[in-house]
LOKOL-710182 format. One record per residue (C-alpha): residue number from 1; residue in three letters; x, y, z. Coordinates in steps of 0.25 Angstrom, whole numbers. Layout:
BEGIN
<site i="NUM" aa="Ala" c1="X" c2="Y" c3="Z"/>
...
% end
This chain:
BEGIN
<site i="1" aa="Unk" c1="-42" c2="-5" c3="77"/>
<site i="2" aa="Unk" c1="-30" c2="-14" c3="81"/>
<site i="3" aa="Unk" c1="-19" c2="-13" c3="72"/>
<site i="4" aa="Unk" c1="-8" c2="-23" c3="71"/>
<site i="5" aa="Unk" c1="5" c2="-16" c3="63"/>
<site i="6" aa="Unk" c1="12" c2="-26" c3="55"/>
<site i="7" aa="Unk" c1="24" c2="-19" c3="51"/>
<site i="8" aa="Unk" c1="30" c2="-8" c3="62"/>
<site i="9" aa="Unk" c1="37" c2="0" c3="54"/>
<site i="10" aa="Unk" c1="35" c2="16" c3="49"/>
<site i="11" aa="Unk" c1="22" c2="14" c3="44"/>
<site i="12" aa="Unk" c1="19" c2="4" c3="56"/>
<site i="13" aa="Unk" c1="22" c2="16" c3="66"/>
<site i="14" aa="Unk" c1="15" c2="26" c3="60"/>
<site i="15" aa="Unk" c1="1" c2="18" c3="58"/>
<site i="16" aa="Unk" c1="1" c2="16" c3="73"/>
<site i="17" aa="Unk" c1="4" c2="29" c3="76"/>
<site i="18" aa="Unk" c1="-9" c2="33" c3="68"/>
<site i="19" aa="Unk" c1="-16" c2="20" c3="71"/>
<site i="20" aa="Unk" c1="-15" c2="24" c3="85"/>
<site i="21" aa="Unk" c1="-22" c2="40" c3="81"/>
<site i="22" aa="Unk" c1="-32" c2="33" c3="77"/>
<site i="23" aa="Unk" c1="-34" c2="25" c3="88"/>
<site i="24" aa="Unk" c1="-31" c2="11" c3="83"/>
<site i="25" aa="Unk" c1="-22" c2="3" c3="90"/>
<site i="26" aa="Unk" c1="-9" c2="-3" c3="86"/>
<site i="27" aa="Unk" c1="-8" c2="-19" c3="93"/>
<site i="28" aa="Unk" c1="4" c2="-23" c3="86"/>
<site i="29" aa="Unk" c1="16" c2="-16" c3="78"/>
<site i="30" aa="Unk" c1="24" c2="-29" c3="72"/>
<site i="31" aa="Unk" c1="36" c2="-29" c3="64"/>
<site i="32" aa="Unk" c1="36" c2="-44" c3="65"/>
<site i="33" aa="Unk" c1="27" c2="-54" c3="59"/>
<site i="34" aa="Unk" c1="13" c2="-54" c3="65"/>
<site i="35" aa="Unk" c1="8" c2="-64" c3="73"/>
<site i="36" aa="Unk" c1="-4" c2="-68" c3="83"/>
<site i="37" aa="Unk" c1="2" c2="-63" c3="95"/>
<site i="38" aa="Unk" c1="9" c2="-49" c3="90"/>
<site i="39" aa="Unk" c1="-3" c2="-44" c3="81"/>
<site i="40" aa="Unk" c1="-11" c2="-43" c3="94"/>
<site i="41" aa="Unk" c1="-25" c2="-45" c3="88"/>
<site i="42" aa="Unk" c1="-27" c2="-33" c3="77"/>
<site i="43" aa="Unk" c1="-38" c2="-30" c3="70"/>
<site i="44" aa="Unk" c1="-28" c2="-23" c3="58"/>
<site i="45" aa="Unk" c1="-14" c2="-27" c3="55"/>
<site i="46" aa="Unk" c1="-8" c2="-16" c3="46"/>
<site i="47" aa="Unk" c1="4" c2="-20" c3="39"/>
<site i="48" aa="Unk" c1="17" c2="-15" c3="36"/>
<site i="49" aa="Unk" c1="29" c2="-23" c3="35"/>
<site i="50" aa="Unk" c1="38" c2="-27" c3="24"/>
<site i="51" aa="Unk" c1="35" c2="-33" c3="12"/>
<site i="52" aa="Unk" c1="42" c2="-45" c3="16"/>
<site i="53" aa="Unk" c1="33" c2="-51" c3="28"/>
<site i="54" aa="Unk" c1="21" c2="-44" c3="23"/>
<site i="55" aa="Unk" c1="15" c2="-54" c3="17"/>
<site i="56" aa="Unk" c1="15" c2="-64" c3="29"/>
<site i="57" aa="Unk" c1="11" c2="-52" c3="39"/>
<site i="58" aa="Unk" c1="-1" c2="-50" c3="32"/>
<site i="59" aa="Unk" c1="-5" c2="-65" c3="31"/>
<site i="60" aa="Unk" c1="-3" c2="-67" c3="46"/>
<site i="61" aa="Unk" c1="-13" c2="-55" c3="49"/>
<site i="62" aa="Unk" c1="-22" c2="-59" c3="39"/>
<site i="63" aa="Unk" c1="-23" c2="-73" c3="43"/>
<site i="64" aa="Unk" c1="-26" c2="-68" c3="56"/>
<site i="65" aa="Unk" c1="-38" c2="-64" c3="51"/>
<site i="66" aa="Unk" c1="-33" c2="-48" c3="54"/>
<site i="67" aa="Unk" c1="-34" c2="-38" c3="42"/>
<site i="68" aa="Unk" c1="-22" c2="-32" c3="37"/>
<site i="69" aa="Unk" c1="-18" c2="-19" c3="31"/>
<site i="70" aa="Unk" c1="-7" c2="-19" c3="24"/>
<site i="71" aa="Unk" c1="3" c2="-8" c3="17"/>
<site i="72" aa="Unk" c1="17" c2="-18" c3="17"/>
<site i="73" aa="Unk" c1="22" c2="-17" c3="1"/>
<site i="74" aa="Unk" c1="30" c2="-27" c3="-8"/>
<site i="75" aa="Unk" c1="22" c2="-39" c3="-3"/>
<site i="76" aa="Unk" c1="11" c2="-38" c3="-12"/>
<site i="77" aa="Unk" c1="15" c2="-49" c3="-20"/>
<site i="78" aa="Unk" c1="6" c2="-60" c3="-10"/>
<site i="79" aa="Unk" c1="-5" c2="-50" c3="-9"/>
<site i="80" aa="Unk" c1="-14" c2="-58" c3="-16"/>
<site i="81" aa="Unk" c1="-11" c2="-69" c3="-5"/>
<site i="82" aa="Unk" c1="-14" c2="-60" c3="7"/>
<site i="83" aa="Unk" c1="-27" c2="-55" c3="1"/>
<site i="84" aa="Unk" c1="-31" c2="-69" c3="0"/>
<site i="85" aa="Unk" c1="-27" c2="-73" c3="15"/>
<site i="86" aa="Unk" c1="-35" c2="-59" c3="21"/>
<site i="87" aa="Unk" c1="-47" c2="-65" c3="12"/>
<site i="88" aa="Unk" c1="-48" c2="-80" c3="16"/>
<site i="89" aa="Unk" c1="-46" c2="-76" c3="31"/>
<site i="90" aa="Unk" c1="-58" c2="-65" c3="33"/>
<site i="91" aa="Unk" c1="-49" c2="-54" c3="34"/>
<site i="92" aa="Unk" c1="-45" c2="-42" c3="27"/>
<site i="93" aa="Unk" c1="-31" c2="-36" c3="20"/>
<site i="94" aa="Unk" c1="-28" c2="-22" c3="14"/>
<site i="95" aa="Unk" c1="-16" c2="-18" c3="7"/>
<site i="96" aa="Unk" c1="-11" c2="-5" c3="3"/>
<site i="97" aa="Unk" c1="1" c2="0" c3="-4"/>
<site i="98" aa="Unk" c1="-3" c2="14" c3="3"/>
<site i="99" aa="Unk" c1="-12" c2="17" c3="14"/>
<site i="100" aa="Unk" c1="-12" c2="31" c3="9"/>
<site i="101" aa="Unk" c1="-24" c2="39" c3="7"/>
<site i="102" aa="Unk" c1="-18" c2="48" c3="-4"/>
<site i="103" aa="Unk" c1="-10" c2="37" c3="-11"/>
<site i="104" aa="Unk" c1="-22" c2="28" c3="-11"/>
<site i="105" aa="Unk" c1="-30" c2="40" c3="-17"/>
<site i="106" aa="Unk" c1="-17" c2="42" c3="-27"/>
<site i="107" aa="Unk" c1="-19" c2="26" c3="-30"/>
<site i="108" aa="Unk" c1="-32" c2="30" c3="-37"/>
<site i="109" aa="Unk" c1="-26" c2="42" c3="-44"/>
<site i="110" aa="Unk" c1="-15" c2="34" c3="-48"/>
<site i="111" aa="Unk" c1="-26" c2="22" c3="-55"/>
<site i="112" aa="Unk" c1="-35" c2="34" c3="-60"/>
<site i="113" aa="Unk" c1="-22" c2="41" c3="-67"/>
<site i="114" aa="Unk" c1="-18" c2="27" c3="-74"/>
<site i="115" aa="Unk" c1="-32" c2="25" c3="-79"/>
<site i="116" aa="Unk" c1="-33" c2="40" c3="-84"/>
<site i="117" aa="Unk" c1="-19" c2="37" c3="-90"/>
<site i="118" aa="Unk" c1="-21" c2="24" c3="-98"/>
<site i="119" aa="Unk" c1="-23" c2="30" c3="-111"/>
<site i="120" aa="Unk" c1="-11" c2="40" c3="-111"/>
<site i="121" aa="Unk" c1="-2" c2="32" c3="-117"/>
<site i="122" aa="Unk" c1="10" c2="42" c3="-118"/>
<site i="123" aa="Unk" c1="11" c2="44" c3="-102"/>
<site i="124" aa="Unk" c1="20" c2="32" c3="-96"/>
<site i="125" aa="Unk" c1="17" c2="30" c3="-81"/>
<site i="126" aa="Unk" c1="27" c2="29" c3="-71"/>
<site i="127" aa="Unk" c1="27" c2="28" c3="-54"/>
<site i="128" aa="Unk" c1="37" c2="33" c3="-45"/>
<site i="129" aa="Unk" c1="37" c2="30" c3="-29"/>
<site i="130" aa="Unk" c1="45" c2="36" c3="-20"/>
<site i="131" aa="Unk" c1="47" c2="29" c3="-5"/>
<site i="132" aa="Unk" c1="55" c2="30" c3="8"/>
<site i="133" aa="Unk" c1="70" c2="21" c3="6"/>
<site i="134" aa="Unk" c1="64" c2="13" c3="17"/>
<site i="135" aa="Unk" c1="53" c2="7" c3="9"/>
<site i="136" aa="Unk" c1="56" c2="-7" c3="5"/>
<site i="137" aa="Unk" c1="49" c2="-9" c3="-7"/>
<site i="138" aa="Unk" c1="47" c2="-4" c3="-21"/>
<site i="139" aa="Unk" c1="39" c2="1" c3="-27"/>
<site i="140" aa="Unk" c1="30" c2="5" c3="-17"/>
<site i="141" aa="Unk" c1="18" c2="-3" c3="-14"/>
<site i="142" aa="Unk" c1="10" c2="11" c3="-18"/>
<site i="143" aa="Unk" c1="19" c2="12" c3="-30"/>
<site i="144" aa="Unk" c1="13" c2="-3" c3="-36"/>
<site i="145" aa="Unk" c1="-1" c2="2" c3="-32"/>
<site i="146" aa="Unk" c1="0" c2="13" c3="-41"/>
<site i="147" aa="Unk" c1="7" c2="5" c3="-52"/>
<site i="148" aa="Unk" c1="-5" c2="-5" c3="-50"/>
<site i="149" aa="Unk" c1="-15" c2="8" c3="-52"/>
<site i="150" aa="Unk" c1="-9" c2="11" c3="-64"/>
<site i="151" aa="Unk" c1="-7" c2="-3" c3="-72"/>
<site i="152" aa="Unk" c1="-21" c2="-6" c3="-69"/>
<site i="153" aa="Unk" c1="-26" c2="6" c3="-76"/>
<site i="154" aa="Unk" c1="-14" c2="6" c3="-86"/>
<site i="155" aa="Unk" c1="-6" c2="1" c3="-99"/>
<site i="156" aa="Unk" c1="5" c2="-5" c3="-87"/>
<site i="157" aa="Unk" c1="6" c2="-20" c3="-84"/>
<site i="158" aa="Unk" c1="14" c2="-19" c3="-73"/>
<site i="159" aa="Unk" c1="24" c2="-11" c3="-64"/>
<site i="160" aa="Unk" c1="39" c2="-10" c3="-62"/>
<site i="161" aa="Unk" c1="50" c2="-2" c3="-55"/>
<site i="162" aa="Unk" c1="56" c2="10" c3="-61"/>
<site i="163" aa="Unk" c1="50" c2="16" c3="-75"/>
<site i="164" aa="Unk" c1="39" c2="12" c3="-81"/>
<site i="165" aa="Unk" c1="42" c2="3" c3="-95"/>
<site i="166" aa="Unk" c1="31" c2="-1" c3="-104"/>
<site i="167" aa="Unk" c1="19" c2="-8" c3="-97"/>
<site i="168" aa="Unk" c1="26" c2="-8" c3="-84"/>
<site i="169" aa="Unk" c1="23" c2="5" c3="-75"/>
<site i="170" aa="Unk" c1="37" c2="9" c3="-68"/>
<site i="171" aa="Unk" c1="37" c2="13" c3="-53"/>
<site i="172" aa="Unk" c1="50" c2="22" c3="-47"/>
<site i="173" aa="Unk" c1="52" c2="18" c3="-34"/>
<site i="174" aa="Unk" c1="61" c2="28" c3="-25"/>
<site i="175" aa="Unk" c1="66" c2="27" c3="-12"/>
<site i="176" aa="Unk" c1="69" c2="41" c3="-3"/>
<site i="177" aa="Unk" c1="71" c2="43" c3="11"/>
<site i="178" aa="Unk" c1="58" c2="48" c3="18"/>
<site i="179" aa="Unk" c1="49" c2="46" c3="6"/>
<site i="180" aa="Unk" c1="35" c2="41" c3="12"/>
<site i="181" aa="Unk" c1="31" c2="38" c3="-3"/>
<site i="182" aa="Unk" c1="27" c2="46" c3="-14"/>
<site i="183" aa="Unk" c1="21" c2="40" c3="-27"/>
<site i="184" aa="Unk" c1="21" c2="45" c3="-43"/>
<site i="185" aa="Unk" c1="14" c2="41" c3="-53"/>
<site i="186" aa="Unk" c1="17" c2="48" c3="-70"/>
<site i="187" aa="Unk" c1="13" c2="47" c3="-79"/>
<site i="188" aa="Unk" c1="22" c2="55" c3="-90"/>
<site i="189" aa="Unk" c1="21" c2="59" c3="-105"/>
<site i="190" aa="Unk" c1="31" c2="64" c3="-113"/>
<site i="191" aa="Unk" c1="21" c2="79" c3="-112"/>
<site i="192" aa="Unk" c1="18" c2="78" c3="-96"/>
<site i="193" aa="Unk" c1="17" c2="69" c3="-83"/>
<site i="194" aa="Unk" c1="7" c2="66" c3="-73"/>
<site i="195" aa="Unk" c1="11" c2="62" c3="-59"/>
<site i="196" aa="Unk" c1="2" c2="58" c3="-47"/>
<site i="197" aa="Unk" c1="9" c2="57" c3="-34"/>
<site i="198" aa="Unk" c1="6" c2="54" c3="-21"/>
<site i="199" aa="Unk" c1="16" c2="58" c3="-9"/>
<site i="200" aa="Unk" c1="17" c2="53" c3="5"/>
<site i="201" aa="Unk" c1="21" c2="62" c3="16"/>
<site i="202" aa="Unk" c1="23" c2="52" c3="28"/>
<site i="203" aa="Unk" c1="17" c2="38" c3="31"/>
<site i="204" aa="Unk" c1="5" c2="43" c3="38"/>
<site i="205" aa="Unk" c1="-4" c2="43" c3="26"/>
<site i="206" aa="Unk" c1="-1" c2="28" c3="23"/>
<site i="207" aa="Unk" c1="-2" c2="23" c3="38"/>
<site i="208" aa="Unk" c1="-15" c2="29" c3="40"/>
<site i="209" aa="Unk" c1="-20" c2="22" c3="29"/>
<site i="210" aa="Unk" c1="-17" c2="10" c3="33"/>
<site i="211" aa="Unk" c1="-24" c2="12" c3="46"/>
<site i="212" aa="Unk" c1="-38" c2="16" c3="39"/>
<site i="213" aa="Unk" c1="-35" c2="4" c3="29"/>
<site i="214" aa="Unk" c1="-36" c2="-5" c3="43"/>
<site i="215" aa="Unk" c1="-47" c2="2" c3="50"/>
<site i="216" aa="Unk" c1="-54" c2="-1" c3="35"/>
<site i="217" aa="Unk" c1="-52" c2="-16" c3="35"/>
<site i="218" aa="Unk" c1="-55" c2="-20" c3="47"/>
<site i="219" aa="Unk" c1="-68" c2="-28" c3="47"/>
<site i="220" aa="Unk" c1="-64" c2="-31" c3="32"/>
<site i="221" aa="Unk" c1="-63" c2="-45" c3="23"/>
<site i="222" aa="Unk" c1="-54" c2="-45" c3="10"/>
<site i="223" aa="Unk" c1="-43" c2="-36" c3="4"/>
<site i="224" aa="Unk" c1="-42" c2="-20" c3="2"/>
<site i="225" aa="Unk" c1="-36" c2="-8" c3="-3"/>
<site i="226" aa="Unk" c1="-34" c2="5" c3="2"/>
<site i="227" aa="Unk" c1="-43" c2="7" c3="-11"/>
<site i="228" aa="Unk" c1="-56" c2="1" c3="-3"/>
<site i="229" aa="Unk" c1="-50" c2="7" c3="13"/>
<site i="230" aa="Unk" c1="-53" c2="22" c3="4"/>
<site i="231" aa="Unk" c1="-63" c2="18" c3="-6"/>
<site i="232" aa="Unk" c1="-55" c2="22" c3="-19"/>
<site i="233" aa="Unk" c1="-61" c2="17" c3="-32"/>
% end
């Protein structure tokens, strides 16, 4: 594949290294806005930029009928607009709050546990995420995906930063040096606590998953997620 990297920070550099090892070519590494000239006619765009520019970056690429795999979080209020643009241009868009295989299995486990816990009202639920201090958004996109999975299968109606309160599921967002990403879901009663947890040791799992998603999306039309890529129900 010919891959254009829109957003060339730490994640972009790891994607570049792993993609080349897999035999792909990187035709663009951009920290500026994409245009016809600087994209260099890629087969697919992998977008890991900033929340402020992600929407315009993705919109431009889709309007050129280039499929986009996006891992930028913090812009999702406009996601439905992007999905519409993908369909209108007969191309493909895949968003992932986290591309790690382990995290996507964790998402499925989280939904199953939420469904199992629903009848047991003695247990309160809380999410905790820990990331490096350079992360620009809080809570993380991964934590929001976990919250949405719980809300879909429980009494909760929304999520909020800080502690769980009534029908608002709480997310603690903690920032510490050199933490790639740790996510925990707690169910606590007066007598015990159940915890499920995913700890990333480095960013390679995220980067490799994004490349796998880019390989998978070629030739497809529509809007997708890592559930589609990994065939997780």
